[in-house]
A tleap script that builds the chain and sets N, CA, C and O, in Angstrom:
source leaprc.protein.ff14SB
mol = sequence {
  NMET ASN LYS ASN GLN ILE LEU THR GLY LEU
  TYR ASN TYR LEU ILE ALA ASN LEU PRO PRO
  GLU ALA ILE LYS LEU ILE LEU LEU ASN ASP
  ILE ARG VAL GLU ASN PHE PHE ALA ILE HIE
  THR GLY VAL TYR LEU GLU ASN LEU LEU ALA
  GLU GLY HIE ILE LYS LEU TYR SER PHE GLN
  HIE THR ILE LEU LEU GLN ASN PRO LYS ARG
  THR HIE ILE ASP ILE ALA PHE THR ASP SER
  ASN ASN ILE GLN THR TYR LEU GLU LEU LYS
  HIE PHE SER ILE THR GLN ASN ARG GLY GLN
  GLY ARG SER LEU THR PHE TYR THR SER ASN
  SER LEU GLU GLY LYS LYS LEU VAL LEU LEU
  VAL THR VAL ARG SER LEU ILE CSER
}
set mol.1.N position { 0.847 -1.185 0.000 }
set mol.1.CA position { 0.000 0.000 0.000 }
set mol.1.C position { 0.886 1.239 0.000 }
set mol.1.O position { 1.944 1.266 0.629 }
set mol.2.N position { 0.430 2.270 -0.723 }
set mol.2.CA position { 1.173 3.527 -0.694 }
set mol.2.C position { 0.599 4.444 0.387 }
set mol.2.O position { -0.428 4.143 0.996 }
set mol.3.N position { 1.280 5.562 0.609 }
set mol.3.CA position { 0.913 6.497 1.676 }
set mol.3.C position { -0.544 6.945 1.566 }
set mol.3.O position { -1.259 6.953 2.568 }
set mol.4.N position { -0.990 7.313 0.381 }
set mol.4.CA position { -2.358 7.806 0.221 }
set mol.4.C position { -3.391 6.727 0.537 }
set mol.4.O position { -4.423 7.018 1.141 }
set mol.5.N position { -3.126 5.498 0.137 }
set mol.5.CA position { -4.039 4.399 0.457 }
set mol.5.C position { -4.084 4.151 1.964 }
set mol.5.O position { -5.143 3.879 2.530 }
set mol.6.N position { -2.933 4.249 2.593 }
set mol.6.CA position { -2.859 4.037 4.044 }
set mol.6.C position { -3.625 5.116 4.794 }
set mol.6.O position { -4.376 4.816 5.722 }
set mol.7.N position { -3.440 6.371 4.397 }
set mol.7.CA position { -4.131 7.470 5.086 }
set mol.7.C position { -5.635 7.435 4.829 }
set mol.7.O position { -6.425 7.724 5.728 }
set mol.8.N position { -6.031 7.086 3.615 }
set mol.8.CA position { -7.462 6.934 3.327 }
set mol.8.C position { -8.037 5.789 4.154 }
set mol.8.O position { -9.129 5.898 4.710 }
set mol.9.N position { -7.289 4.695 4.226 }
set mol.9.CA position { -7.725 3.561 5.039 }
set mol.9.C position { -7.815 3.906 6.513 }
set mol.9.O position { -8.723 3.447 7.206 }
set mol.10.N position { -6.875 4.719 7.001 }
set mol.10.CA position { -6.911 5.152 8.398 }
set mol.10.C position { -8.168 5.974 8.673 }
set mol.10.O position { -8.852 5.759 9.673 }
set mol.11.N position { -8.463 6.901 7.794 }
set mol.11.CA position { -9.670 7.713 7.942 }
set mol.11.C position { -10.904 6.811 7.997 }
set mol.11.O position { -11.744 6.952 8.886 }
set mol.12.N position { -11.006 5.902 7.059 }
set mol.12.CA position { -12.166 4.999 7.020 }
set mol.12.C position { -12.223 4.109 8.256 }
set mol.12.O position { -13.303 3.841 8.781 }
set mol.13.N position { -11.056 3.646 8.725 }
set mol.13.CA position { -10.996 2.824 9.931 }
set mol.13.C position { -11.502 3.603 11.143 }
set mol.13.O position { -12.293 3.089 11.934 }
set mol.14.N position { -11.040 4.845 11.283 }
set mol.14.CA position { -11.463 5.656 12.426 }
set mol.14.C position { -12.965 5.939 12.376 }
set mol.14.O position { -13.646 5.857 13.398 }
set mol.15.N position { -13.476 6.269 11.201 }
set mol.15.CA position { -14.920 6.521 11.062 }
set mol.15.C position { -15.717 5.272 11.452 }
set mol.15.O position { -16.732 5.368 12.141 }
set mol.16.N position { -15.254 4.115 11.011 }
set mol.16.CA position { -15.989 2.875 11.264 }
set mol.16.C position { -15.864 2.385 12.705 }
set mol.16.O position { -16.771 1.719 13.205 }
set mol.17.N position { -14.762 2.701 13.379 }
set mol.17.CA position { -14.492 2.088 14.677 }
set mol.17.C position { -14.596 2.998 15.890 }
set mol.17.O position { -14.578 2.504 17.017 }
set mol.18.N position { -14.702 4.287 15.706 }
set mol.18.CA position { -14.812 5.170 16.864 }
set mol.18.C position { -16.280 5.378 17.213 }
set mol.18.O position { -17.057 5.844 16.379 }
set mol.19.N position { -16.656 5.042 18.415 }
set mol.19.CA position { -18.058 5.225 18.799 }
set mol.19.C position { -18.411 6.712 18.908 }
set mol.19.O position { -17.648 7.486 19.486 }
set mol.20.N position { -19.553 7.114 18.360 }
set mol.20.CA position { -19.968 8.526 18.465 }
set mol.20.C position { -20.011 9.011 19.911 }
set mol.20.O position { -19.777 10.190 20.177 }
set mol.21.N position { -20.309 8.107 20.846 }
set mol.21.CA position { -20.354 8.488 22.258 }
set mol.21.C position { -18.983 8.960 22.748 }
set mol.21.O position { -18.902 9.860 23.584 }
set mol.22.N position { -17.906 8.358 22.233 }
set mol.22.CA position { -16.553 8.766 22.634 }
set mol.22.C position { -16.270 10.178 22.165 }
set mol.22.O position { -15.715 10.986 22.909 }
set mol.23.N position { -16.651 10.476 20.929 }
set mol.23.CA position { -16.427 11.819 20.390 }
set mol.23.C position { -17.216 12.842 21.210 }
set mol.23.O position { -16.698 13.917 21.513 }
set mol.24.N position { -18.452 12.526 21.570 }
set mol.24.CA position { -19.266 13.438 22.387 }
set mol.24.C position { -18.607 13.689 23.744 }
set mol.24.O position { -18.569 14.827 24.211 }
set mol.25.N position { -18.088 12.637 24.378 }
set mol.25.CA position { -17.414 12.802 25.675 }
set mol.25.C position { -16.163 13.669 25.541 }
set mol.25.O position { -15.885 14.501 26.404 }
set mol.26.N position { -15.425 13.478 24.479 }
set mol.26.CA position { -14.227 14.287 24.245 }
set mol.26.C position { -14.602 15.757 24.155 }
set mol.26.O position { -13.984 16.602 24.803 }
set mol.27.N position { -15.609 16.063 23.355 }
set mol.27.CA position { -16.010 17.454 23.145 }
set mol.27.C position { -16.622 18.080 24.395 }
set mol.27.O position { -16.327 19.232 24.713 }
set mol.28.N position { -17.460 17.346 25.100 }
set mol.28.CA position { -18.121 17.886 26.287 }
set mol.28.C position { -17.158 18.112 27.452 }
set mol.28.O position { -17.371 19.001 28.276 }
set mol.29.N position { -16.119 17.318 27.516 }
set mol.29.CA position { -15.208 17.384 28.657 }
set mol.29.C position { -13.832 17.937 28.330 }
set mol.29.O position { -12.933 17.891 29.170 }
set mol.30.N position { -13.654 18.460 27.121 }
set mol.30.CA position { -12.378 19.046 26.710 }
set mol.30.C position { -11.199 18.110 26.975 }
set mol.30.O position { -10.190 18.509 27.555 }
set mol.31.N position { -11.343 16.886 26.549 }
set mol.31.CA position { -10.318 15.878 26.785 }
set mol.31.C position { -9.238 15.975 25.710 }
set mol.31.O position { -9.539 16.124 24.525 }
set mol.32.N position { -7.992 15.890 26.132 }
set mol.32.CA position { -6.887 15.851 25.169 }
set mol.32.C position { -6.979 14.539 24.415 }
set mol.32.O position { -7.090 13.475 25.023 }
set mol.33.N position { -6.935 14.609 23.112 }
set mol.33.CA position { -7.255 13.433 22.314 }
set mol.33.C position { -6.076 12.800 21.587 }
set mol.33.O position { -6.261 11.798 20.896 }
set mol.34.N position { -4.884 13.341 21.717 }
set mol.34.CA position { -3.768 12.760 20.962 }
set mol.34.C position { -3.608 11.266 21.240 }
set mol.34.O position { -3.515 10.464 20.311 }
set mol.35.N position { -3.576 10.897 22.517 }
set mol.35.CA position { -3.364 9.488 22.852 }
set mol.35.C position { -4.527 8.607 22.426 }
set mol.35.O position { -4.320 7.468 22.008 }
set mol.36.N position { -5.740 9.118 22.527 }
set mol.36.CA position { -6.926 8.369 22.095 }
set mol.36.C position { -6.794 8.000 20.623 }
set mol.36.O position { -6.973 6.840 20.250 }
set mol.37.N position { -6.481 8.991 19.784 }
set mol.37.CA position { -6.357 8.728 18.359 }
set mol.37.C position { -5.072 7.987 18.025 }
set mol.37.O position { -5.044 7.212 17.070 }
set mol.38.N position { -4.016 8.205 18.785 }
set mol.38.CA position { -2.763 7.480 18.555 }
set mol.38.C position { -2.963 5.981 18.779 }
set mol.38.O position { -2.461 5.162 18.008 }
set mol.39.N position { -3.687 5.628 19.822 }
set mol.39.CA position { -3.934 4.216 20.112 }
set mol.39.C position { -4.729 3.577 18.981 }
set mol.39.O position { -4.378 2.496 18.508 }
set mol.40.N position { -5.794 4.235 18.549 }
set mol.40.CA position { -6.601 3.682 17.457 }
set mol.40.C position { -5.805 3.621 16.154 }
set mol.40.O position { -5.952 2.674 15.382 }
set mol.41.N position { -4.975 4.613 15.912 }
set mol.41.CA position { -4.118 4.603 14.727 }
set mol.41.C position { -3.112 3.462 14.836 }
set mol.41.O position { -2.818 2.797 13.843 }
set mol.42.N position { -2.587 3.234 16.028 }
set mol.42.CA position { -1.663 2.130 16.244 }
set mol.42.C position { -2.287 0.777 15.965 }
set mol.42.O position { -1.640 -0.094 15.383 }
set mol.43.N position { -3.524 0.586 16.366 }
set mol.43.CA position { -4.224 -0.673 16.083 }
set mol.43.C position { -4.340 -0.860 14.565 }
set mol.43.O position { -4.088 -1.948 14.048 }
set mol.44.N position { -4.718 0.199 13.864 }
set mol.44.CA position { -4.837 0.147 12.405 }
set mol.44.C position { -3.478 -0.187 11.768 }
set mol.44.O position { -3.398 -1.064 10.908 }
set mol.45.N position { -2.417 0.507 12.190 }
set mol.45.CA position { -1.096 0.275 11.617 }
set mol.45.C position { -0.553 -1.108 11.979 }
set mol.45.O position { 0.122 -1.740 11.166 }
set mol.46.N position { -0.842 -1.577 13.183 }
set mol.46.CA position { -0.411 -2.915 13.595 }
set mol.46.C position { -1.038 -3.972 12.685 }
set mol.46.O position { -0.375 -4.932 12.291 }
set mol.47.N position { -2.313 -3.790 12.355 }
set mol.47.CA position { -2.979 -4.721 11.437 }
set mol.47.C position { -2.342 -4.671 10.049 }
set mol.47.O position { -2.131 -5.713 9.428 }
set mol.48.N position { -2.032 -3.462 9.556 }
set mol.48.CA position { -1.384 -3.345 8.250 }
set mol.48.C position { -0.008 -4.002 8.257 }
set mol.48.O position { 0.380 -4.641 7.280 }
set mol.49.N position { 0.730 -3.846 9.356 }
set mol.49.CA position { 2.049 -4.455 9.472 }
set mol.49.C position { 1.933 -5.983 9.436 }
set mol.49.O position { 2.690 -6.651 8.732 }
set mol.50.N position { 0.988 -6.524 10.193 }
set mol.50.CA position { 0.790 -7.981 10.241 }
set mol.50.C position { 0.403 -8.547 8.882 }
set mol.50.O position { 0.752 -9.680 8.549 }
set mol.51.N position { -0.322 -7.748 8.099 }
set mol.51.CA position { -0.760 -8.196 6.770 }
set mol.51.C position { 0.268 -7.885 5.685 }
set mol.51.O position { 0.055 -8.218 4.519 }
set mol.52.N position { 1.388 -7.244 6.059 }
set mol.52.CA position { 2.443 -6.945 5.096 }
set mol.52.C position { 2.167 -5.740 4.209 }
set mol.52.O position { 2.806 -5.585 3.168 }
set mol.53.N position { 1.228 -4.883 4.601 }
set mol.53.CA position { 0.885 -3.701 3.797 }
set mol.53.C position { 1.785 -2.505 4.085 }
set mol.53.O position { 1.880 -1.587 3.269 }
set mol.54.N position { 2.447 -2.511 5.243 }
set mol.54.CA position { 3.444 -1.491 5.563 }
set mol.54.C position { 4.692 -2.212 6.060 }
set mol.54.O position { 4.636 -3.375 6.458 }
set mol.55.N position { 5.817 -1.502 6.029 }
set mol.55.CA position { 7.070 -2.119 6.440 }
set mol.55.C position { 7.416 -1.855 7.896 }
set mol.55.O position { 8.126 -2.639 8.526 }
set mol.56.N position { 6.900 -0.721 8.439 }
set mol.56.CA position { 7.310 -0.318 9.783 }
set mol.56.C position { 6.420 0.812 10.262 }
set mol.56.O position { 5.898 1.583 9.456 }
set mol.57.N position { 6.246 0.912 11.563 }
set mol.57.CA position { 5.644 2.111 12.157 }
set mol.57.C position { 6.222 2.292 13.551 }
set mol.57.O position { 6.729 1.345 14.152 }
set mol.58.N position { 6.142 3.520 14.062 }
set mol.58.CA position { 6.627 3.785 15.412 }
set mol.58.C position { 5.876 4.968 16.012 }
set mol.58.O position { 5.353 5.824 15.300 }
set mol.59.N position { 5.838 4.989 17.350 }
set mol.59.CA position { 5.252 6.091 18.094 }
set mol.59.C position { 6.372 6.963 18.644 }
set mol.59.O position { 7.482 6.487 18.883 }
set mol.60.N position { 6.071 8.238 18.844 }
set mol.60.CA position { 7.038 9.181 19.396 }
set mol.60.C position { 8.373 9.074 18.663 }
set mol.60.O position { 9.437 8.958 19.270 }
set mol.61.N position { 8.277 9.114 17.371 }
set mol.61.CA position { 9.444 9.014 16.495 }
set mol.61.C position { 10.263 10.305 16.606 }
set mol.61.O position { 9.702 11.400 16.635 }
set mol.62.N position { 11.568 10.172 16.667 }
set mol.62.CA position { 12.445 11.338 16.767 }
set mol.62.C position { 13.128 11.584 15.435 }
set mol.62.O position { 13.710 10.679 14.838 }
set mol.63.N position { 13.046 12.818 14.984 }
set mol.63.CA position { 13.732 13.240 13.766 }
set mol.63.C position { 14.854 14.164 14.197 }
set mol.63.O position { 14.623 15.142 14.907 }
set mol.64.N position { 16.051 13.859 13.774 }
set mol.64.CA position { 17.183 14.735 14.069 }
set mol.64.C position { 17.239 15.816 13.006 }
set mol.64.O position { 17.335 15.531 11.812 }
set mol.65.N position { 17.177 17.067 13.458 }
set mol.65.CA position { 17.249 18.192 12.533 }
set mol.65.C position { 18.678 18.710 12.544 }
set mol.65.O position { 19.605 17.958 12.242 }
set mol.66.N position { 18.872 19.956 12.879 }
set mol.66.CA position { 20.227 20.495 13.004 }
set mol.66.C position { 20.729 20.172 14.401 }
set mol.66.O position { 20.138 20.587 15.398 }
set mol.67.N position { 21.813 19.435 14.462 }
set mol.67.CA position { 22.337 19.008 15.743 }
set mol.67.C position { 22.484 20.185 16.684 }
set mol.67.O position { 23.036 21.192 16.242 }
set mol.68.N position { 22.057 20.167 17.909 }
set mol.68.CA position { 21.467 19.066 18.648 }
set mol.68.C position { 19.942 19.098 18.629 }
set mol.68.O position { 19.309 18.405 19.425 }
set mol.69.N position { 19.337 19.889 17.738 }
set mol.69.CA position { 17.875 19.982 17.710 }
set mol.69.C position { 17.276 18.674 17.220 }
set mol.69.O position { 17.830 17.989 16.361 }
set mol.70.N position { 16.145 18.359 17.786 }
set mol.70.CA position { 15.411 17.174 17.350 }
set mol.70.C position { 13.931 17.438 17.526 }
set mol.70.O position { 13.536 18.291 18.320 }
set mol.71.N position { 13.138 16.730 16.809 }
set mol.71.CA position { 11.700 16.882 16.846 }
set mol.71.C position { 11.054 15.533 17.084 }
set mol.71.O position { 11.435 14.539 16.466 }
set mol.72.N position { 10.088 15.493 17.969 }
set mol.72.CA position { 9.322 14.273 18.207 }
set mol.72.C position { 8.050 14.337 17.375 }
set mol.72.O position { 7.298 15.309 17.443 }
set mol.73.N position { 7.824 13.310 16.604 }
set mol.73.CA position { 6.630 13.175 15.776 }
set mol.73.C position { 5.776 12.092 16.416 }
set mol.73.O position { 6.297 11.066 16.855 }
set mol.74.N position { 4.468 12.313 16.473 }
set mol.74.CA position { 3.592 11.360 17.155 }
set mol.74.C position { 3.688 9.954 16.567 }
set mol.74.O position { 3.878 8.983 17.299 }
set mol.75.N position { 3.555 9.847 15.244 }
set mol.75.CA position { 3.542 8.531 14.593 }
set mol.75.C position { 4.299 8.632 13.274 }
set mol.75.O position { 4.165 9.615 12.545 }
set mol.76.N position { 5.091 7.614 12.976 }
set mol.76.CA position { 5.764 7.517 11.691 }
set mol.76.C position { 5.487 6.128 11.127 }
set mol.76.O position { 5.424 5.150 11.871 }
set mol.77.N position { 5.322 6.047 9.801 }
set mol.77.CA position { 5.198 4.729 9.179 }
set mol.77.C position { 5.903 4.732 7.831 }
set mol.77.O position { 6.061 5.772 7.192 }
set mol.78.N position { 6.318 3.552 7.421 }
set mol.78.CA position { 6.970 3.362 6.126 }
set mol.78.C position { 6.065 2.487 5.280 }
set mol.78.O position { 5.731 1.365 5.663 }
set mol.79.N position { 5.668 3.012 4.114 }
set mol.79.CA position { 4.757 2.262 3.255 }
set mol.79.C position { 5.496 1.195 2.457 }
set mol.79.O position { 6.708 1.031 2.603 }
set mol.80.N position { 4.774 0.479 1.623 }
set mol.80.CA position { 5.381 -0.617 0.857 }
set mol.80.C position { 6.357 -0.121 -0.204 }
set mol.80.O position { 7.121 -0.914 -0.754 }
set mol.81.N position { 6.344 1.181 -0.502 }
set mol.81.CA position { 7.293 1.781 -1.449 }
set mol.81.C position { 8.490 2.397 -0.746 }
set mol.81.O position { 9.258 3.136 -1.361 }
set mol.82.N position { 8.660 2.098 0.547 }
set mol.82.CA position { 9.744 2.643 1.381 }
set mol.82.C position { 9.656 4.152 1.562 }
set mol.82.O position { 10.676 4.801 1.798 }
set mol.83.N position { 8.466 4.721 1.457 }
set mol.83.CA position { 8.251 6.146 1.711 }
set mol.83.C position { 7.849 6.290 3.174 }
set mol.83.O position { 6.895 5.662 3.634 }
set mol.84.N position { 8.590 7.128 3.898 }
set mol.84.CA position { 8.270 7.349 5.306 }
set mol.84.C position { 7.341 8.549 5.429 }
set mol.84.O position { 7.560 9.586 4.803 }
set mol.85.N position { 6.305 8.396 6.242 }
set mol.85.CA position { 5.315 9.450 6.474 }
set mol.85.C position { 5.239 9.712 7.968 }
set mol.85.O position { 5.309 8.790 8.780 }
set mol.86.N position { 5.094 10.989 8.319 }
set mol.86.CA position { 5.001 11.403 9.707 }
set mol.86.C position { 3.612 11.961 9.978 }
set mol.86.O position { 3.095 12.757 9.194 }
set mol.87.N position { 3.006 11.544 11.086 }
set mol.87.CA position { 1.700 12.033 11.504 }
set mol.87.C position { 1.844 12.755 12.833 }
set mol.87.O position { 2.396 12.210 13.788 }
set mol.88.N position { 1.352 13.965 12.890 }
set mol.88.CA position { 1.366 14.750 14.127 }
set mol.88.C position { -0.077 14.998 14.515 }
set mol.88.O position { -0.834 15.578 13.736 }
set mol.89.N position { -0.470 14.574 15.698 }
set mol.89.CA position { -1.848 14.710 16.163 }
set mol.89.C position { -1.983 15.972 17.008 }
set mol.89.O position { -1.079 16.326 17.765 }
set mol.90.N position { -3.126 16.646 16.869 }
set mol.90.CA position { -3.401 17.866 17.632 }
set mol.90.C position { -4.721 17.722 18.377 }
set mol.90.O position { -5.555 16.886 18.027 }
set mol.91.N position { -4.902 18.538 19.399 }
set mol.91.CA position { -6.070 18.426 20.274 }
set mol.91.C position { -6.939 19.689 20.206 }
set mol.91.O position { -6.927 20.506 21.126 }
set mol.92.N position { -7.676 19.838 19.129 }
set mol.92.CA position { -8.466 21.047 18.928 }
set mol.92.C position { -9.544 21.281 19.979 }
set mol.92.O position { -9.928 22.428 20.208 }
set mol.93.N position { -10.034 20.247 20.614 }
set mol.93.CA position { -11.176 20.432 21.514 }
set mol.93.C position { -10.805 21.028 22.857 }
set mol.93.O position { -11.692 21.357 23.645 }
set mol.94.N position { -9.529 21.176 23.138 }
set mol.94.CA position { -9.096 21.603 24.479 }
set mol.94.C position { -9.736 22.911 24.942 }
set mol.94.O position { -9.708 23.913 24.229 }
set mol.95.N position { -10.282 22.889 26.080 }
set mol.95.CA position { -10.711 24.003 26.932 }
set mol.95.C position { -11.670 25.016 26.321 }
set mol.95.O position { -11.776 26.121 26.852 }
set mol.96.N position { -12.356 24.711 25.262 }
set mol.96.CA position { -13.373 25.642 24.766 }
set mol.96.C position { -14.472 25.835 25.819 }
set mol.96.O position { -14.973 26.946 25.993 }
set mol.97.N position { -14.838 24.791 26.500 }
set mol.97.CA position { -15.897 24.882 27.504 }
set mol.97.C position { -15.423 25.520 28.805 }
set mol.97.O position { -16.245 25.942 29.619 }
set mol.98.N position { -14.138 25.594 29.010 }
set mol.98.CA position { -13.593 26.151 30.251 }
set mol.98.C position { -13.175 27.602 30.094 }
set mol.98.O position { -12.625 28.187 31.027 }
set mol.99.N position { -13.423 28.193 28.936 }
set mol.99.CA position { -13.117 29.597 28.743 }
set mol.99.C position { -11.662 29.888 28.420 }
set mol.99.O position { -11.255 31.050 28.429 }
set mol.100.N position { -10.880 28.882 28.138 }
set mol.100.CA position { -9.479 29.079 27.789 }
set mol.100.C position { -9.202 28.453 26.430 }
set mol.100.O position { -8.162 27.825 26.228 }
set mol.101.N position { -10.117 28.623 25.516 }
set mol.101.CA position { -10.062 27.941 24.235 }
set mol.101.C position { -8.833 28.263 23.416 }
set mol.101.O position { -8.260 29.348 23.517 }
set mol.102.N position { -8.444 27.307 22.612 }
set mol.102.CA position { -7.335 27.478 21.689 }
set mol.102.C position { -7.902 27.482 20.287 }
set mol.102.O position { -8.554 26.530 19.861 }
set mol.103.N position { -7.648 28.556 19.581 }
set mol.103.CA position { -8.163 28.657 18.219 }
set mol.103.C position { -7.181 28.015 17.252 }
set mol.103.O position { -6.102 27.567 17.641 }
set mol.104.N position { -7.572 27.981 16.000 }
set mol.104.CA position { -6.706 27.440 14.967 }
set mol.104.C position { -5.380 28.194 14.914 }
set mol.104.O position { -4.344 27.604 14.607 }
set mol.105.N position { -5.406 29.492 15.213 }
set mol.105.CA position { -4.189 30.304 15.199 }
set mol.105.C position { -3.152 29.771 16.183 }
set mol.105.O position { -1.952 29.821 15.911 }
set mol.106.N position { -3.608 29.265 17.316 }
set mol.106.CA position { -2.687 28.716 18.318 }
set mol.106.C position { -1.815 27.614 17.725 }
set mol.106.O position { -0.636 27.499 18.057 }
set mol.107.N position { -2.402 26.807 16.848 }
set mol.107.CA position { -1.692 25.668 16.289 }
set mol.107.C position { -0.953 25.982 14.994 }
set mol.107.O position { -0.125 25.187 14.551 }
set mol.108.N position { -1.238 27.114 14.388 }
set mol.108.CA position { -0.691 27.353 13.057 }
set mol.108.C position { 0.183 28.585 12.943 }
set mol.108.O position { 0.817 28.763 11.903 }
set mol.109.N position { 0.256 29.434 13.931 }
set mol.109.CA position { 1.008 30.675 13.797 }
set mol.109.C position { 2.280 30.667 14.633 }
set mol.109.O position { 2.303 30.173 15.760 }
set mol.110.N position { 3.312 31.215 14.065 }
set mol.110.CA position { 4.567 31.427 14.773 }
set mol.110.C position { 4.713 32.933 14.924 }
set mol.110.O position { 5.033 33.620 13.954 }
set mol.111.N position { 4.485 33.454 16.112 }
set mol.111.CA position { 4.456 34.902 16.311 }
set mol.111.C position { 5.824 35.552 16.109 }
set mol.111.O position { 5.898 36.748 15.826 }
set mol.112.N position { 6.906 34.787 16.248 }
set mol.112.CA position { 8.232 35.362 16.065 }
set mol.112.C position { 8.558 35.581 14.590 }
set mol.112.O position { 9.177 36.582 14.231 }
set mol.113.N position { 8.145 34.652 13.745 }
set mol.113.CA position { 8.473 34.744 12.326 }
set mol.113.C position { 7.256 34.990 11.450 }
set mol.113.O position { 7.396 35.241 10.253 }
set mol.114.N position { 6.075 34.923 12.025 }
set mol.114.CA position { 4.865 35.140 11.264 }
set mol.114.C position { 4.566 34.037 10.269 }
set mol.114.O position { 3.823 34.249 9.310 }
set mol.115.N position { 5.134 32.862 10.486 }
set mol.115.CA position { 4.920 31.741 9.573 }
set mol.115.C position { 3.839 30.825 10.114 }
set mol.115.O position { 3.596 30.753 11.319 }
set mol.116.N position { 3.207 30.136 9.201 }
set mol.116.CA position { 2.267 29.089 9.602 }
set mol.116.C position { 3.054 27.817 9.841 }
set mol.116.O position { 3.923 27.455 9.047 }
set mol.117.N position { 2.748 27.138 10.939 }
set mol.117.CA position { 3.518 25.970 11.345 }
set mol.117.C position { 2.668 24.728 11.466 }
set mol.117.O position { 1.486 24.745 11.123 }
set mol.118.N position { 3.229 23.704 11.926 }
set mol.118.CA position { 2.693 22.409 12.313 }
set mol.118.C position { 1.652 21.860 11.341 }
set mol.118.O position { 1.949 20.957 10.558 }
set mol.119.N position { 0.423 22.404 11.389 }
set mol.119.CA position { -0.623 21.832 10.561 }
set mol.119.C position { -0.347 22.040 9.083 }
set mol.119.O position { -0.557 21.130 8.280 }
set mol.120.N position { 0.119 23.220 8.715 }
set mol.120.CA position { 0.416 23.477 7.313 }
set mol.120.C position { 1.534 22.566 6.854 }
set mol.120.O position { 1.457 21.993 5.767 }
set mol.121.N position { 2.554 22.422 7.649 }
set mol.121.CA position { 3.665 21.519 7.311 }
set mol.121.C position { 3.146 20.092 7.224 }
set mol.121.O position { 3.501 19.353 6.306 }
set mol.122.N position { 2.308 19.705 8.178 }
set mol.122.CA position { 1.748 18.353 8.180 }
set mol.122.C position { 0.899 18.121 6.956 }
set mol.122.O position { 1.019 17.084 6.304 }
set mol.123.N position { 0.034 19.079 6.631 }
set mol.123.CA position { -0.835 18.927 5.473 }
set mol.123.C position { 0.004 18.862 4.195 }
set mol.123.O position { -0.269 18.046 3.315 }
set mol.124.N position { 1.017 19.715 4.092 }
set mol.124.CA position { 1.886 19.674 2.914 }
set mol.124.C position { 2.560 18.314 2.785 }
set mol.124.O position { 2.685 17.791 1.677 }
set mol.125.N position { 2.999 17.731 3.907 }
set mol.125.CA position { 3.672 16.439 3.829 }
set mol.125.C position { 2.684 15.337 3.442 }
set mol.125.O position { 3.071 14.364 2.794 }
set mol.126.N position { 1.419 15.476 3.828 }
set mol.126.CA position { 0.419 14.481 3.453 }
set mol.126.C position { 0.091 14.560 1.966 }
set mol.126.O position { -0.185 13.545 1.328 }
set mol.127.N position { 0.124 15.765 1.425 }
set mol.127.CA position { -0.221 15.949 0.016 }
set mol.127.C position { 0.911 15.513 -0.892 }
set mol.127.O position { 0.673 14.942 -1.957 }
set mol.128.N position { 2.132 15.776 -0.483 }
set mol.128.CA position { 3.272 15.456 -1.363 }
set mol.128.C position { 3.638 13.994 -1.348 }
set mol.128.O position { 4.572 13.584 -2.037 }
savepdb mol mol.pdb
quit
């Protein structure tokens, strides 16, 4: 399977396997969801690995940038074409109900350089 097939399959897997009640609880209680989705993504990737559709996956993958800088990526996987893909999960639902909401700007803006970060980079990597 290639990266696009894997990501499409992940989306379909999550839609089919996540109970609507869980999503409601997440939203009502402002629960951080990275680990919730990471676990479900791990189950999906573990099945693909067992079936030989991917070559490898890992959690909390470390990418070495400019020494000594490094970046932790939530999930990495290598498809059957040896293309490595990185997935970074975000928690949009945090604290809207508690009055300390985080908008999309919180996740996408770098106030020092005025650049869009994280999600834009992630989306670009998913498209390419």
